[in-house]
GURO-32685 format. One record per residue (C-alpha): x negated, y, z negated; chain; residue number from 1. Coordinates in steps of 0.001 Angstrom, whole numbers, plus 500000, padded with zeros to 6 digits. Layout:
SITE_c1_c2_c3_kette_nr
SITE_X_Y_Z_A_NUM
...
***
This chain:
SITE_c1_c2_c3_kette_nr
SITE_196942_050966_932666_A_1
SITE_194759_051684_935708_A_2
SITE_195822_048415_937337_A_3
SITE_199495_049404_937077_A_4
SITE_198802_052923_938339_A_5
SITE_196867_051499_941285_A_6
SITE_200027_049543_942156_A_7
SITE_202009_052799_942073_A_8
SITE_199459_054277_944491_A_9
SITE_199745_051258_946800_A_10
SITE_203545_051628_946746_A_11
SITE_203220_055336_947560_A_12
SITE_200942_054529_950505_A_13
SITE_203506_052055_951824_A_14
SITE_206347_054500_951117_A_15
SITE_204705_057345_953048_A_16
SITE_203760_055014_955904_A_17
SITE_207391_053964_956417_A_18
SITE_209757_056585_954971_A_19
SITE_208903_059883_956672_A_20
SITE_212480_060085_957981_A_21
SITE_213712_060828_954451_A_22
SITE_211752_064064_954327_A_23
SITE_212258_064993_957989_A_24
SITE_216031_064905_957486_A_25
SITE_215913_066250_953910_A_26
SITE_217678_063178_952516_A_27
SITE_218672_063346_948831_A_28
SITE_216516_062382_945864_A_29
SITE_218465_059237_945053_A_30
SITE_217720_057792_948485_A_31
SITE_214048_058763_948110_A_32
SITE_213964_057109_944693_A_33
SITE_215582_053946_946011_A_34
SITE_213211_053624_948950_A_35
SITE_210206_054172_946674_A_36
SITE_211535_051411_944395_A_37
SITE_211712_049042_947373_A_38
SITE_208006_049603_948034_A_39
SITE_207120_049451_944328_A_40
SITE_208842_046081_943984_A_41
SITE_206357_044580_946444_A_42
SITE_203533_045484_944044_A_43
SITE_204997_043956_940881_A_44
SITE_205535_040270_941508_A_45
SITE_207335_038595_938614_A_46
SITE_208887_041860_937404_A_47
SITE_212272_043433_938077_A_48
SITE_212251_046884_939670_A_49
SITE_215485_048830_939264_A_50
SITE_216833_052339_939813_A_51
SITE_218935_054109_937171_A_52
SITE_218845_051027_934947_A_53
SITE_220293_051847_931527_A_54
SITE_220228_048496_929712_A_55
SITE_217998_046197_927751_A_56
SITE_219829_042909_927627_A_57
SITE_223340_043865_926520_A_58
SITE_222346_047150_924887_A_59
SITE_222681_050517_926601_A_60
SITE_219628_052751_926502_A_61
SITE_220411_055716_924285_A_62
SITE_218055_058368_923090_A_63
SITE_218225_058837_919326_A_64
SITE_220659_061554_918242_A_65
SITE_218868_064858_917852_A_66
SITE_216150_064254_920433_A_67
SITE_215354_067179_922645_A_68
SITE_217524_066017_925553_A_69
SITE_220340_064479_923492_A_70
SITE_223948_065579_923572_A_71
SITE_226425_065921_920737_A_72
SITE_227791_062412_921137_A_73
SITE_227455_060341_917994_A_74
SITE_225365_057622_919646_A_75
SITE_222859_059862_921379_A_76
SITE_222454_060459_925097_A_77
SITE_222530_057627_927593_A_78
SITE_219337_057642_929589_A_79
SITE_218913_056587_933205_A_80
SITE_215293_056355_934333_A_81
SITE_214868_056861_938091_A_82
SITE_212812_053677_938606_A_83
SITE_211715_051068_936092_A_84
SITE_209486_048014_936175_A_85
SITE_210629_045620_933463_A_86
SITE_212005_042252_932495_A_87
SITE_215754_042644_932242_A_88
SITE_216621_040217_929439_A_89
SITE_213781_040803_927011_A_90
SITE_212199_043916_925550_A_91
SITE_209316_044031_928005_A_92
SITE_209455_047460_929606_A_93
SITE_206302_048218_931568_A_94
SITE_206748_051320_933697_A_95
SITE_209225_054187_934023_A_96
SITE_208942_056552_936997_A_97
SITE_210702_059878_937376_A_98
SITE_210760_061132_940976_A_99
SITE_211607_064592_942241_A_100
SITE_211488_066111_945657_A_101
SITE_209340_069238_945806_A_102
SITE_212395_071097_947126_A_103
SITE_214148_070506_943788_A_104
SITE_213719_073827_942012_A_105
SITE_215265_072865_938685_A_106
SITE_212771_073002_935811_A_107
SITE_210544_069961_935278_A_108
SITE_211178_070001_931528_A_109
SITE_214066_067547_931697_A_110
SITE_211954_064894_933441_A_111
SITE_209013_065601_931141_A_112
SITE_211161_065192_928023_A_113
SITE_212735_062068_929473_A_114
SITE_209316_060469_930027_A_115
SITE_208227_061417_926521_A_116
SITE_211325_059673_925175_A_117
SITE_211032_056654_927468_A_118
SITE_207427_056011_926407_A_119
SITE_207873_056856_922721_A_120
SITE_206710_053760_920800_A_121
SITE_209247_054584_918051_A_122
SITE_212278_053864_920251_A_123
SITE_213408_050270_920608_A_124
SITE_213215_050224_924417_A_125
SITE_209874_052016_924940_A_126
SITE_208136_051680_928272_A_127
SITE_204371_051259_928156_A_128
SITE_203668_053800_930906_A_129
SITE_205582_056745_932336_A_130
SITE_204817_058448_935636_A_131
SITE_206165_061726_936977_A_132
SITE_205959_062203_940741_A_133
SITE_206940_065302_942702_A_134
SITE_207081_064293_946360_A_135
SITE_206991_066294_949555_A_136
SITE_206820_065241_953183_A_137
SITE_203013_065573_953063_A_138
SITE_202422_063634_949837_A_139
SITE_202463_063880_946061_A_140
SITE_202605_067536_945075_A_141
SITE_202372_066928_941326_A_142
SITE_201885_063894_939123_A_143
SITE_201595_063169_935440_A_144
SITE_201109_060069_933305_A_145
SITE_202724_059385_929910_A_146
SITE_201631_056931_927262_A_147
SITE_202715_056653_923632_A_148
SITE_205376_059325_924025_A_149
SITE_202945_061998_925219_A_150
SITE_201260_063097_928429_A_151
SITE_197955_061273_928801_A_152
SITE_195714_063963_930277_A_153
SITE_192709_061722_930944_A_154
SITE_194856_059165_932776_A_155
SITE_196690_061951_934656_A_156
SITE_193362_063343_935910_A_157
SITE_192227_059861_936947_A_158
SITE_195565_059224_938697_A_159
SITE_195482_062572_940534_A_160
SITE_191949_061830_941756_A_161
SITE_193017_058372_942969_A_162
SITE_196006_059925_944772_A_163
SITE_193681_062410_946437_A_164
SITE_191169_059705_947368_A_165
SITE_194024_057679_948897_A_166
SITE_195083_060644_951033_A_167
SITE_198345_061039_949130_A_168
SITE_197840_064532_947694_A_169
SITE_200348_066893_949284_A_170
SITE_199269_070027_951104_A_171
SITE_202241_072412_951123_A_172
***
């Protein structure tokens, strides 16, 4: 897992080196997410990196009915991860990343629940690793790591230290 998280850090370094304009002009989260995905793709040769990708082969990603962020539809709630690293045609989902700008003041719970669901080994499309990133113009304001459907505190502490060591910890 550390190797994959180191690739996320490398992508963040590249992102912050080239995408300051997005924060200077307060560009929307979807553009930030897309540009991060462009830099992440460079780190994961042989994998597909997509934004808002809601499929596994022909099947649409749905959370099971009754999950904490489901709706009343009979199939469960469609789920659109911000950025994923995966193989499109086979069930090989490696990494799901949820990105927020620090200026987004809506509660984090939705993204946290989404990452729990996306990494839950009991769902058919589970991603191995989930990462939550709250980004500001100065760096990563908050991060978390998910594994097995739960926050992985030890890995989150390691990741936060690596972000700090890389000069990516925000200073607002």
